[in-house]
C-alpha positions in Angstrom: -52.4 -161.8 54.5 -50.1 -164.7 55.6 -46.3 -164.0 55.7 -43.3 -166.1 55.0 -43.7 -169.9 54.9 -47.4 -169.6 56.1 -48.3 -168.5 52.5 -47.7 -172.2 51.6 -48.7 -174.0 54.8 -51.9 -172.1 55.4 -53.6 -173.3 52.3 -56.2 -175.9 51.6 -53.8 -177.8 49.3 -51.2 -178.1 52.0 -53.4 -178.9 55.0 -55.4 -181.5 53.0 -52.7 -183.1 50.8 -49.4 -182.9 52.8 -50.5 -185.4 55.4 -50.9 -188.0 52.7 -47.1 -188.1 52.2 -46.7 -189.3 55.8 -49.3 -192.0 55.5 -52.1 -190.1 57.3 -55.1 -190.4 55.1 -57.3 -188.6 57.5 -61.0 -189.1 58.3 -64.0 -189.5 56.0 -67.0 -187.2 56.2 -68.6 -189.8 58.4 -65.7 -189.5 60.9 -64.2 -192.9 60.3 -60.5 -193.5 59.8 -59.7 -193.9 56.1 -56.5 -195.9 57.0 -58.6 -198.4 59.0 -61.2 -198.7 56.3 -58.4 -199.4 53.7 -56.8 -202.0 55.9 -60.1 -203.8 56.2 -60.9 -203.7 52.5 -57.5 -204.4 50.9 -57.9 -208.1 51.6 -61.1 -208.6 49.5 -59.6 -206.5 46.7 -56.4 -208.7 46.6 -58.5 -211.9 46.8 -60.2 -210.8 43.5 -57.4 -209.0 41.7 -54.5 -211.4 42.3 -56.1 -214.6 40.8 -57.5 -212.5 37.9 -54.1 -211.0 37.2 -52.0 -214.2 37.5 -54.4 -216.6 35.8 -55.1 -214.0 33.2 -51.5 -213.5 32.2 -51.0 -217.3 32.0 -54.2 -217.9 29.9 -53.3 -215.0 27.5 -49.7 -216.3 27.0 -50.8 -219.9 26.4 -53.7 -218.9 24.1 -51.5 -216.5 22.2 -48.8 -219.1 21.6 -51.0 -222.2 21.0 -54.2 -220.9 19.4 -53.3 -217.4 18.3 -51.6 -218.6 15.2 -47.9 -218.9 16.2 -47.2 -222.5 17.0 -49.7 -225.0 15.5 -52.2 -223.2 13.4 -50.2 -220.6 11.5 -51.9 -219.4 8.3 -54.9 -221.7 8.7 -58.6 -221.2 9.1 -58.2 -221.9 12.8 -55.8 -218.9 13.1 -58.3 -216.5 11.5 -61.1 -217.9 13.6 -59.0 -217.3 16.7 -58.2 -213.7 15.6 -61.9 -213.1 14.8 -62.9 -214.5 18.2 -60.3 -212.2 20.0 -61.6 -209.1 18.1 -65.2 -209.9 19.0 -64.4 -210.4 22.6 -62.5 -207.1 22.9 -65.3 -205.3 21.0 -67.9 -206.0 23.7 -68.0 -204.0 27.0 -66.9 -205.9 30.1 -70.2 -204.7 31.7 -72.1 -206.9 29.2 -70.1 -209.9 30.4 -70.9 -209.1 34.0 -74.6 -208.9 33.4 -74.6 -211.9 31.2 -72.6 -214.0 33.6 -74.8 -213.1 36.6 -77.9 -213.9 34.6 -76.7 -217.2 33.1 -74.5 -218.8 35.7 -76.1 -217.3 38.9 -79.8 -216.7 38.2 -80.5 -219.3 35.5 -78.1 -222.2 36.2 -77.6 -221.3 39.9 -74.0 -222.5 39.9 -72.6 -219.5 41.8 -74.1 -216.7 43.9 -75.1 -213.5 42.2 -73.2 -211.4 44.6 -71.8 -211.3 48.1 -68.6 -212.1 50.0 -67.5 -214.2 53.0 -64.2 -214.5 54.8 -61.9 -217.5 54.6 -62.1 -220.3 52.1 -65.9 -219.6 51.8 -65.0 -216.6 49.7 -64.0 -218.9 46.8 -67.5 -219.6 45.6 -68.1 -215.8 45.4 -64.9 -215.2 43.5 -65.2 -217.9 40.8 -67.6 -215.9 38.5 -65.9 -212.4 38.8 -62.4 -213.9 38.3 -63.6 -215.8 35.2 -65.3 -212.8 33.8 -62.3 -210.6 34.5 -60.0 -213.1 32.5 -62.5 -213.5 29.7 -63.0 -209.8 29.2 -59.3 -209.3 28.7 -58.8 -212.3 26.5 -59.3 -210.4 23.2 -57.1 -207.4 23.5 -54.2 -209.1 25.4 -54.2 -212.0 23.1 -53.8 -209.8 20.0 -51.1 -207.8 21.7 -49.1 -210.8 22.8 -49.6 -212.5 19.5 -48.2 -209.5 17.6 -45.1 -209.6 19.8 -44.6 -213.3 19.3 -45.0 -213.0 15.5 -42.3 -210.3 15.5 -39.9 -212.6 17.2 -40.7 -215.8 15.2 -39.0 -214.5 12.1 -35.7 -213.6 13.7 -32.4 -215.5 13.2 -32.2 -217.1 16.6 -35.5 -218.9 16.0 -34.3 -220.3 12.7 -31.0 -221.4 14.4 -32.9 -223.1 17.3 -35.1 -225.0 14.8 -32.0 -226.0 12.7 -30.5 -227.5 15.8 -33.6 -229.7 16.2 -35.4 -227.9 18.9 -39.1 -228.7 19.1 -41.8 -226.1 18.4 -42.9 -226.0 22.0 -39.3 -225.4 23.2 -38.7 -222.7 20.6 -41.9 -220.8 21.5 -42.1 -221.3 25.2 -38.4 -220.9 26.0 -36.8 -218.7 23.3 -39.6 -216.6 21.8 -41.4 -216.1 25.1 -38.3 -214.8 26.9 -37.4 -212.4 24.2 -40.9 -211.1 23.9 -41.1 -210.6 27.7 -40.1 -207.0 27.8 -43.1 -205.5 26.0 -45.3 -208.0 27.9 -43.9 -206.6 31.2 -44.7 -203.1 30.0 -48.3 -204.0 29.3 -48.8 -205.4 32.8 -47.9 -202.1 34.4 -51.4 -200.7 33.8 -52.9 -203.6 35.7 -50.6 -203.2 38.7 -52.6 -200.5 40.5 -55.7 -202.7 40.3 -54.0 -205.3 42.5 -54.2 -202.8 45.4 -57.0 -200.4 44.3 -59.5 -203.0 43.4 -61.8 -203.3 40.3 -64.3 -200.5 40.5 -67.0 -202.1 38.3 -66.5 -205.7 39.3 -66.6 -205.1 43.0 -69.6 -202.9 42.8 -71.7 -205.4 40.8 -70.6 -208.5 42.8 -70.9 -206.8 46.2 -67.3 -207.4 47.1 -66.3 -205.0 50.0 -63.0 -204.0 48.5 -61.3 -200.7 47.7 -63.0 -200.5 44.3 -66.5 -200.4 45.8 -65.2 -198.2 48.6 -64.1 -195.6 46.0 -67.4 -195.8 44.1 -69.4 -195.4 47.3 -67.3 -192.4 48.2 -67.9 -190.8 44.8 -71.6 -191.3 45.0 -71.6 -189.8 48.5 -69.3 -187.0 47.4 -66.9 -187.8 50.2 -63.9 -186.1 48.7 -61.6 -187.0 51.6 -61.8 -190.7 50.6 -61.6 -189.9 46.8 -58.5 -187.8 47.4 -56.8 -190.6 49.4 -57.7 -193.3 46.8 -56.4 -191.2 44.0 -53.2 -190.6 45.9 -52.8 -194.4 46.6 -53.5 -195.2 43.0 -50.9 -192.8 41.7 -48.3 -194.2 44.2 -49.2 -197.8 43.1 -48.7 -196.9 39.4 -45.3 -195.2 40.1 -44.3 -198.3 42.1 -45.4 -200.5 39.1 -43.1 -198.5 36.8 -40.2 -199.0 39.2 -40.8 -202.7 39.5 -41.1 -203.0 35.7 -37.6 -201.4 35.3 -36.2 -203.9 37.8 -38.0 -206.8 36.0 -36.3 -205.6 32.7 -32.9 -206.3 34.1 -34.0 -209.8 35.2 -35.7 -210.7 31.9 -32.9 -209.2 29.7 -29.4 -209.1 31.4 -28.1 -207.0 28.5 -29.9 -204.0 30.0 -27.6 -204.0 33.0 -24.6 -203.5 30.7 -26.0 -200.4 29.1 
């Protein structure tokens, strides 16, 4: 029955979704401000996600170059053992590593707490285990991906030229090969970018970290669709931003792109 522009504005989609574009995420079913809840929970999510992401990329690159069969152990039994290890790690669910880590390191050895979170530097003891599990669970798939990229670059002419000039293996791999393989590596990290802000759904829930991931899981269980809608919107925006930053990083990693 609406006329003119009201056919669009007087709809559930417009009244519920349009305010998201202005940054107004609205209220949850419990009457609390979603913006305020997100502002309080983004810190714990970043405290978990940033170390996992940064240390994870570093560990994957070093492991792929040094142990994955590119630098020192090419065509040896150690290379095949490393590949078999990576395939085994990626074949097991991350949920298994979480349960095993909590049972072994928290309940049996009592090295770290099972779950929980505290502010300030006291949060470190609660983040050691989830960060370690987050890195280890990605070790297999990321290592195989990076290793394939490095192997593709190793056989190219610039590598043979660098070696003919007397460059060491470490310099060839960590300077020349790593830089030329950086573009596909940057692409693979885009999928991880939203996690830096949205939090890890499973990890935060199992370890009792009051971040955005556990916030989303609690909202789904409570069927609070206002929170779910806001988190899906923020996740989409973070992914689009990640794509944009990736394109910018391309021009930094490979200046030739700016000339095209």
